[in-house]
C-alpha positions in Angstrom: -6.6 -26.9 -44.9 -8.9 -29.2 -46.7 -9.9 -29.2 -50.4 -13.2 -27.4 -49.8 -11.5 -24.2 -48.6 -12.3 -24.6 -44.9 -10.2 -25.8 -42.1 -11.3 -28.2 -39.4 -9.5 -27.8 -36.1 -8.3 -30.8 -34.3 -8.7 -31.3 -30.6 -5.2 -30.1 -29.9 -5.7 -26.9 -31.9 -8.8 -26.1 -29.9 -7.0 -26.6 -26.6 -4.1 -24.4 -27.6 -6.5 -21.6 -28.7 -8.5 -21.9 -25.4 -5.3 -21.9 -23.3 -4.0 -18.7 -25.1 -7.3 -17.0 -24.3 -7.2 -18.2 -20.7 -3.6 -17.0 -20.3 -4.6 -13.6 -21.7 -7.5 -13.5 -19.3 -5.3 -14.5 -16.4 -2.7 -11.8 -17.2 -5.4 -9.2 -17.5 -6.9 -10.3 -14.2 -3.5 -10.0 -12.5 -2.9 -6.6 -14.1 -6.3 -5.4 -12.9 -5.5 -6.6 -9.4 -2.1 -4.8 -9.4 -3.8 -1.7 -10.8 -6.4 -1.8 -8.1 -3.6 -2.0 -5.5 -1.7 0.9 -7.0 -4.9 2.9 -7.3 -5.7 2.4 -3.6 -2.2 3.6 -2.6 -2.6 6.7 -4.9 -6.0 7.4 -3.5 -4.6 7.2 0.1 -1.8 9.6 -0.8 -4.3 12.0 -2.4 -6.4 12.1 0.8 -3.3 12.5 2.9 -2.0 15.5 0.9 -5.4 17.0 0.9 -5.7 16.8 4.7 -2.2 18.3 5.0 -3.2 21.2 2.7 -6.2 21.9 4.9 -4.2 21.7 8.1 -1.5 24.0 6.7 -4.1 26.5 5.5 -5.6 26.5 9.0 -2.1 27.2 10.5 -1.7 30.1 8.0 -5.1 31.5 9.2 -4.1 31.2 12.8 -0.7 33.0 12.2 -2.5 35.7 10.2 -4.9 36.3 13.1 -2.0 36.4 15.6 -0.3 39.0 13.3 -3.5 41.0 13.1 -3.7 41.0 16.9 -0.1 42.3 17.1 -0.9 45.0 14.6 -3.9 46.1 16.7 -1.6 46.1 19.7 0.9 48.3 17.7 -1.9 50.7 16.9 -2.9 50.9 20.5 0.7 51.8 21.5 0.7 54.4 18.7 -2.4 56.0 20.0 -0.9 56.1 23.5 2.3 57.6 22.1 0.2 60.2 20.2 -1.6 61.2 23.5 1.7 61.4 25.3 3.1 63.7 22.5 0.0 65.8 22.7 0.3 66.0 26.5 4.0 66.9 26.2 3.0 69.9 24.0 0.3 71.0 26.5 1.9 70.7 29.9 4.3 73.3 31.3 5.7 71.7 34.4 9.2 70.3 33.8 8.7 67.1 35.8 5.5 66.2 33.9 7.3 67.0 30.6 10.0 64.5 31.6 7.4 61.8 32.4 5.7 62.2 29.0 9.1 62.2 27.2 10.0 58.9 28.9 6.5 57.5 28.0 7.0 58.5 24.4 10.4 56.8 24.2 9.0 53.7 25.9 6.1 53.5 23.4 8.5 53.9 20.5 10.6 51.0 21.8 7.6 48.8 22.5 6.2 49.5 19.0 9.4 48.3 17.4 9.2 45.0 19.2 5.5 44.6 18.4 6.1 45.4 14.8 8.9 42.9 14.5 6.7 40.2 16.0 3.8 41.1 13.7 6.0 40.9 10.7 7.4 37.6 11.8 3.9 36.2 12.2 2.9 37.4 8.8 5.9 35.6 7.3 4.9 32.4 9.1 1.4 32.8 7.7 2.8 33.1 4.2 5.1 30.1 4.7 2.1 28.0 5.8 0.1 29.2 2.8 3.0 28.2 0.5 3.1 24.7 2.2 -0.7 24.4 1.7 -0.5 25.3 -2.0 2.3 22.8 -2.5 0.3 20.0 -0.8 -2.8 20.9 -3.0 -0.6 20.7 -6.1 0.6 17.3 -5.0 -3.0 16.3 -4.1 -4.1 17.1 -7.6 -1.3 14.9 -9.1 -2.3 12.0 -6.9 -6.0 12.5 -7.9 -5.0 12.6 -11.6 -3.0 9.4 -11.1 -5.8 7.7 -9.3 -8.3 8.7 -12.0 -6.1 7.3 -14.8 -5.6 4.0 -12.9 -9.4 3.7 -12.3 -10.2 4.3 -15.9 -7.5 1.8 -17.0 -9.2 -0.8 -14.7 -12.5 -0.1 -16.5 -10.7 -0.5 -19.8 -9.3 -3.9 -18.6 -12.8 -5.1 -17.9 -14.0 -4.0 -21.4 -10.9 -5.7 -22.9 -11.7 -8.9 -21.1 -15.3 -8.9 -22.2 -14.8 -7.9 -25.8 -11.4 -9.6 -26.3 -10.3 -6.6 -28.3 -6.5 -6.1 -28.4 -7.0 -2.3 -28.9 -8.8 -2.0 -25.6 -6.0 -3.9 -23.9 -3.4 -1.6 -25.4 -5.4 1.4 -24.3 -5.6 0.0 -20.8 -1.9 -0.6 -20.5 -1.2 2.9 -22.0 -3.5 4.7 -19.5 -2.2 2.6 -16.6 1.4 3.6 -17.6 0.3 7.3 -17.7 -1.3 6.9 -14.3 1.9 5.4 -12.9 3.9 8.3 -14.3 1.5 10.8 -12.7 1.9 9.0 -9.4 5.7 9.2 -9.8 5.5 12.9 -10.4 3.3 13.3 -7.3 5.8 11.2 -5.3 8.7 13.4 -6.5 6.6 16.6 -5.7 6.6 17.7 -9.3 
């Protein structure tokens, strides 16, 4: 420092200061490029899980419709059984009573098979619904991670323009949070 209370930089001091700013800019640029790459992967995974969720929900609806068809078939068999039971009560000829008794037993047996199939289809529908919900949860995690990464990239630009250390710290903090969210999504948590 000189006697007047101010300091005059030499050429070397200026170059060192300029190099340190350039190195900071370079590391921020590299960090931004890495974040953009990570964000693109997270965004892809978010879209992938969202598409799976929609596909699984569609499969659930198909199975629910198939189950409904089986329950309608079950109801039709019940109606036929009821008519055969009514006919059994009305007819007096033994050979016709035997025919209606056999029909009643056949309808009972068929209804058991139809009911089992309908219940199995309903279970499949519920399983597809659960898979869809799981994929939507994972999708939300990927979307949160992508958003955090995108905001951190914006903070990196602000940090580069303003040269404020606080913005750089905020950028790295939010980027870390985004990577953690992406890890949670990857682990299905």
